[in-house]
C-alpha angles and dihedrals in degrees: 000000000000122000089252104038124219116246125223112204124189121207085027101151097083146355119011095359094051090047092051087052091053094048096045091046089054088052089057100257121143111230143218109199119204125189142108097254105081095175093057093044092051091051091049093045093049092050094048093046089055095044100041109017094228123141114253128190123193119216111184111209143153101213092204089066117082096219093050093045090051090053092056092044090054091051091051093048097045107033104082091186090072109090101155128053120193108198097199105136111114146128142200135216130215134231128046126300095262091050097048120094117242089232091058091048091050092051090047092054092044092056102033098041117008097047091046091054094047095049092046089050091051095056104028099078092052093047091047091050090050090044092224141077139076143248117206115196120194109217129157140238084242086076087067096046123058085171088076089073100229093119106171094032090048091048091056090050092048085053090053091053094048092045091050092050091047093049090048089054092049101037105030093085088051093059098258116130119212122194127186112200116200113195124185123204105342129176100254137124093260088092089065088062092061096040095248128139106229089192089065092055128093129227093025114170119219113240094237091055090049095052095042090053091047090053090053086055089048092052090049090048094235113176091212123026119191106179097186094051106095095184102059089180089073091066090044090054094047092049091043091053090051092051091048089062095055096090091050100048099081115062135144094228131050116253115276092251089064094049096063130068121235 
């Protein structure tokens, strides 16, 4: 792996992914951009090459298609220059659970969860063997809040958080850093997918602010970065409460409250 590792970014044609590309390029990282929209990626790559001088490859792919996903997996396994993976590709669907089609749900899970697992699996062994590198997974605060009503989307983002925490537990001792980034409402095109007008919403974070905050978390090696949460101690207390239960979760007998009848 080079001293300054290359970064592969999924969902890199716009929004969070394109902003990560801009910021990493300005830090001197070569890039591999992955998305479906070749025209947008080429425009972004041309601009960043001119402004930063870094090398940028474009890898067109629809990560819900097996052959495209395999192409990106192969690149992650074989290209030893790539030391950072940004799993940003994702989508959302509108309406309530009972109104959503099962095909839309399946595609959502394929992109938000399955592709993320497969790409992480493609690069993790190589990073662990090198004892360096990072995987950045873009989740969402919706994964903490079923009350927000985005049930399937939120479930995929809860999956992203758990996967990130599990990978951190497994790979941290092998020198691989895992970061879960949890945005809230951010000004990106994802709102078009659910038929919502982001300009009519309140407390919308600009995408540049989101990525810049996430990179502060990266530099600090935070396992979970929640840019919109002003009281970071709240997350520490929630995670601490979870950890405090661990010693009480495995017992031979059911809890007393389940051994008595009402």
